[in-house]
KEKOLKE-937022 format. One record per residue: residue number from 0; chain; x negated, y, z negated of N, C-alpha, C, O, CB in turn. Coordinates in steps of 0.1 Angstrom, whole numbers. Each point is the difference from the previous one (the first is absolute). Glycine has a CB too. Layout:
(atom NUM,'A',(X,Y,Z),(X,Y,Z),(X,Y,Z),(X,Y,Z),(X,Y,Z)),
...
This chain:
(atom 0,'A',(-80,165,-113),(-15,-4,-1),(0,-11,13),(-11,1,6),(8,1,-35)),
(atom 1,'A',(11,-9,34),(-1,-5,14),(-3,7,9),(-9,-4,8),(22,-8,-13)),
(atom 2,'A',(-7,25,7),(-4,6,12),(-12,6,-1),(-5,3,11),(25,-1,-6)),
(atom 3,'A',(-27,1,-15),(-13,6,-3),(-10,-10,2),(-12,4,3),(21,12,-20)),
(atom 4,'A',(-6,-30,17),(-9,-10,4),(1,-5,14),(-10,-6,5),(11,1,-27)),
(atom 5,'A',(8,6,29),(4,-1,15),(-7,10,7),(-6,-2,10),(29,-6,-14)),
(atom 6,'A',(-21,22,-3),(-7,11,7),(-15,-1,-2),(-7,-1,9),(28,17,-12)),
(atom 7,'A',(-25,-16,-7),(-14,-5,-1),(-6,-11,11),(-8,3,9),(13,2,-36)),
(atom 8,'A',(0,-16,25),(0,-9,12),(-5,4,13),(-10,-3,6),(26,-5,-16)),
(atom 9,'A',(-4,16,16),(1,2,12),(-10,12,2),(-5,0,11),(30,-10,-8)),
(atom 10,'A',(-29,21,-14),(-10,9,2),(-14,-7,1),(-8,4,8),(23,12,-21)),
(atom 11,'A',(-17,-28,5),(-14,-6,3),(-1,-8,13),(-11,-1,6),(8,-1,-31)),
(atom 12,'A',(17,-2,29),(-1,-10,13),(-4,8,11),(-7,-3,10),(24,-12,-16)),
(atom 13,'A',(-10,30,4),(-5,9,14),(-14,4,-1),(-7,4,10),(31,7,-6)),
(atom 14,'A',(-30,-10,-15),(-14,5,-3),(-8,-8,5),(-9,3,7),(13,8,-25)),
(atom 15,'A',(0,-26,14),(-10,-11,5),(1,-2,16),(-10,0,7),(14,-13,-30)),
(atom 16,'A',(10,13,28),(3,-2,14),(-10,11,6),(-8,-5,8),(35,-4,-10)),
(atom 17,'A',(-28,20,-1),(-7,12,7),(-13,-7,-2),(-4,-4,11),(19,27,-15)),
(atom 18,'A',(-23,-25,-6),(-12,0,-1),(-2,-17,8),(-11,-5,2),(7,25,-26)),
(atom 19,'A',(13,-24,26),(-4,-16,6),(5,2,17),(0,-10,7),(6,-6,-33)),
(atom 20,'A',(-3,29,29),(4,0,14),(12,-7,3),(1,-6,11),(-25,8,-7)),
(atom 21,'A',(34,-2,-13),(15,-4,4),(-1,-15,0),(10,-6,5),(-4,27,11)),
(atom 22,'A',(-16,-28,-20),(2,-15,2),(13,-8,-9),(5,-11,3),(-34,12,1)),
(atom 23,'A',(32,4,-14),(9,-5,-9),(13,4,6),(5,11,-3),(-21,-11,-17)),
(atom 24,'A',(22,-11,30),(15,1,6),(10,-8,-6),(12,0,2),(-22,5,18)),
(atom 25,'A',(4,-14,-28),(11,-7,-5),(9,4,-7),(-2,8,-9),(-9,-21,9)),
(atom 26,'A',(26,9,5),(11,4,-8),(3,-1,-12),(8,7,-5),(-3,-12,21)),
(atom 27,'A',(-13,-7,-23),(-2,-1,-14),(-4,9,-9),(5,1,-11),(-7,-19,17)),
(atom 28,'A',(-8,26,-2),(-9,10,-5),(12,11,-2),(0,6,-11),(-27,-12,23)),
(atom 29,'A',(36,10,-2),(8,10,-3),(12,-4,-7),(4,8,-9),(-13,3,28)),
(atom 30,'A',(15,-21,-16),(11,-8,-6),(2,0,-16),(11,2,-6),(-16,-16,28)),
(atom 31,'A',(-10,10,-29),(2,-4,-16),(3,13,-9),(4,0,-11),(-21,-22,13)),
(atom 32,'A',(13,36,7),(7,13,-10),(14,0,3),(7,2,-10),(-27,14,10)),
(atom 33,'A',(25,-17,12),(13,0,1),(10,-9,-7),(11,3,-4),(-21,3,23)),
(atom 34,'A',(3,-21,-22),(11,-7,-6),(-3,5,-14),(12,1,-5),(-9,-21,21)),
(atom 35,'A',(-13,24,-25),(-3,3,-11),(12,11,-1),(9,-2,-9),(-36,-4,8)),
(atom 36,'A',(29,19,9),(8,9,-2),(14,-4,1),(9,5,-7),(-25,8,12)),
(atom 37,'A',(18,-23,5),(13,-6,2),(8,-7,-8),(12,-3,1),(-20,3,16)),
(atom 38,'A',(-1,-4,-28),(2,-10,-7),(8,7,-12),(6,-6,-9),(-28,-9,17)),
(atom 39,'A',(21,29,-9),(5,7,-11),(10,12,7),(8,7,-6),(-29,-14,-10)),
(atom 40,'A',(19,7,28),(13,10,5),(-2,-2,15),(-11,0,6),(11,20,-26)),
(atom 41,'A',(11,-21,26),(-1,-3,16),(-4,15,9),(-6,1,10),(27,-23,-13)),
(atom 42,'A',(-15,32,-4),(0,15,6),(-17,1,0),(-5,1,11),(30,10,-22)),
(atom 43,'A',(-34,-13,-2),(-12,-2,-1),(-9,-11,13),(-10,4,6),(20,2,-35)),
(atom 44,'A',(-5,-17,30),(-4,-6,10),(0,4,13),(-10,-1,7),(15,-11,-21)),
(atom 45,'A',(8,16,18),(-1,8,13),(-8,12,0),(-7,3,11),(28,-11,-6)),
(atom 46,'A',(-22,15,-13),(-11,12,0),(-13,-4,0),(-8,8,5),(22,4,-18)),
(atom 47,'A',(-19,-24,8),(-14,-5,-1),(-3,-6,13),(-11,0,5),(13,-5,-30)),
(atom 48,'A',(9,-1,31),(1,-6,12),(-4,12,11),(-8,-2,10),(28,-17,-19)),
(atom 49,'A',(-15,31,7),(-5,11,10),(-14,3,-2),(-8,0,9),(30,10,-9)),
(atom 50,'A',(-25,-7,-15),(-11,2,-2),(-12,-9,5),(-11,5,3),(24,5,-18)),
(atom 51,'A',(-9,-23,14),(-11,-9,4),(-2,-2,14),(-10,-6,5),(12,-4,-26)),
(atom 52,'A',(10,14,29),(0,3,14),(-11,9,2),(-10,-3,6),(35,0,-4)),
(atom 53,'A',(-24,13,-7),(-10,12,0),(-13,-2,-4),(-10,5,5),(27,7,-8)),
(atom 54,'A',(-16,-20,-8),(-16,-2,-4),(-7,-8,11),(-11,3,3),(17,-5,-29)),
(atom 55,'A',(3,-10,32),(-8,-6,11),(-5,8,12),(-10,-3,6),(23,-13,-13)),
(atom 56,'A',(-4,26,8),(-5,7,14),(-12,8,-5),(-10,0,6),(34,3,6)),
(atom 57,'A',(-23,4,-25),(-10,8,-4),(-13,-6,1),(-10,5,5),(26,6,-18)),
(atom 58,'A',(-16,-23,6),(-10,-12,1),(-8,-3,13),(-12,-3,2),(28,-6,-17)),
(atom 59,'A',(-7,11,22),(-3,-7,16),(3,-15,4),(-4,-6,9),(-16,21,-10)),
(atom 60,'A',(29,-21,-9),(5,-12,2),(11,-2,11),(4,-11,5),(-10,10,-28)),
(atom 61,'A',(11,13,25),(11,4,10),(-4,7,11),(-7,8,-5),(22,-8,-12)),
(atom 62,'A',(-14,2,30),(2,-11,6),(-8,-14,2),(-12,2,-2),(23,16,10)),
(atom 63,'A',(-8,-28,-6),(-8,-12,5),(-10,6,9),(3,11,6),(17,-28,-8)),
(atom 64,'A',(-32,11,5),(-7,4,11),(2,-6,15),(-5,6,10),(-10,-4,-29)),
(atom 65,'A',(22,-10,20),(6,-6,12),(13,3,2),(6,-5,9),(-19,-11,-9)),
(atom 66,'A',(19,25,-8),(15,3,2),(3,10,12),(-5,10,3),(8,-14,-29)),
(atom 67,'A',(8,-2,31),(4,6,13),(9,13,-3),(-1,11,7),(1,-35,6)),
(atom 68,'A',(9,22,-23),(10,9,-5),(-5,11,-6),(-10,0,-6),(23,-18,2)),
(atom 69,'A',(-5,28,6),(-5,14,-10),(0,-1,-13),(5,-9,-6),(4,21,20)),
(atom 70,'A',(-15,-3,-20),(-3,1,-15),(13,-2,-9),(1,-7,-10),(-20,23,16)),
(atom 71,'A',(29,-6,-2),(14,0,-6),(8,-15,0),(9,-3,-9),(-8,30,16)),
(atom 72,'A',(-3,-35,3),(5,-14,2),(-7,-7,-11),(8,-6,-9),(-4,7,35)),
(atom 73,'A',(-18,-3,-28),(-9,-5,-10),(4,2,-11),(3,-10,-7),(-18,12,17)),
(atom 74,'A',(16,10,-14),(4,5,-12),(16,-3,-6),(2,-2,-12),(-22,19,20)),
(atom 75,'A',(29,-16,1),(11,-6,-2),(4,-13,-2),(11,-3,-6),(-9,20,15)),
(atom 76,'A',(-13,-27,-2),(3,-14,-3),(-9,-2,-12),(2,-12,-4),(3,4,28)),
(atom 77,'A',(-13,15,-32),(-7,0,-10),(11,3,-11),(2,-9,-8),(-25,16,21)),
(atom 78,'A',(29,3,-12),(11,3,-12),(11,-9,-1),(6,-2,-11),(-10,26,13)),
(atom 79,'A',(8,-30,11),(11,-9,0),(-6,-12,-9),(7,-4,-9),(4,12,32)),
(atom 80,'A',(-23,-15,-20),(-7,-11,-5),(0,5,-20),(4,-6,-9),(-22,0,39)),
(atom 81,'A',(12,17,-30),(-1,4,-13),(13,2,-9),(0,-1,-12),(-20,10,21)),
(atom 82,'A',(31,-5,-2),(15,1,-5),(5,-12,-3),(7,-2,-10),(-3,20,21)),
(atom 83,'A',(-5,-28,-1),(2,-16,-4),(-6,-7,-11),(5,-10,-5),(-3,10,27)),
(atom 84,'A',(-15,6,-26),(-5,-3,-11),(5,7,-9),(1,-7,-10),(-17,0,19)),
(atom 85,'A',(20,19,-11),(7,6,-11),(16,-4,-3),(6,1,-11),(-23,19,16)),
(atom 86,'A',(23,-24,6),(13,-7,-4),(-1,-14,-6),(7,-5,-9),(3,18,27)),
(atom 87,'A',(-22,-19,-12),(-3,-16,-7),(-2,0,-15),(5,-8,-8),(-16,1,29)),
(atom 88,'A',(4,16,-22),(-7,5,-15),(10,3,-9),(2,-7,-10),(-22,17,18)),
(atom 89,'A',(28,2,-4),(12,4,-8),(10,-16,-4),(4,-4,-11),(-4,32,26)),
(atom 90,'A',(0,-35,0),(12,-9,-3),(-6,-10,-9),(9,-6,-6),(4,10,28)),
(atom 91,'A',(-24,-7,-25),(-7,-11,-7),(1,7,-15),(3,-6,-10),(-20,-4,31)),
(atom 92,'A',(14,21,-21),(1,6,-13),(16,1,-9),(1,1,-13),(-21,12,25)),
(atom 93,'A',(29,-15,-2),(15,-2,-4),(4,-14,-5),(10,-3,-7),(-5,20,24)),
(atom 94,'A',(-14,-27,-11),(1,-13,-4),(4,-3,-15),(-7,5,-9),(-9,-7,26)),
(atom 95,'A',(23,-5,-20),(1,-6,-15),(-13,-8,-4),(-4,-9,8),(31,7,-5)),
(atom 96,'A',(-34,3,-15),(-10,-7,-1),(3,-13,-9),(11,0,-6),(-24,20,10)),
(atom 97,'A',(6,-28,-5),(6,-15,-4),(1,4,-16),(10,-5,-6),(-24,-16,25)),
(atom 98,'A',(6,28,-25),(2,4,-16),(10,8,-4),(3,2,-11),(-24,-2,10)),
(atom 99,'A',(29,6,13),(13,9,-8),(12,-7,7),(1,-7,10),(-13,34,-12)),
(atom 100,'A',(20,-25,-7),(15,-6,-1),(8,10,11),(-1,12,0),(0,-21,-29)),
(atom 101,'A',(10,1,38),(6,7,11),(10,6,-8),(9,8,5),(-13,-23,16)),
């Protein structure tokens, strides 16, 4: 279910980004579905980090208009940031809750 929600989010975001000319460049837009997927599985989080980087490229958010580096560097940088989000979300999911006994 979480992966379906994350996939629907990325498809909708890509379509909106195409319609708006690539103006939705914020990492948070792409990080939310990665965190949702990573909350349940780290492998899914990494997979969605890659899919989100591709979604950003397809929607026109990568490369930045003033970027001097090639496309692959911007894409790898986006993947690294989104992978860090996946690791953080998975770490947070594994923390013990206050209402649970250790």
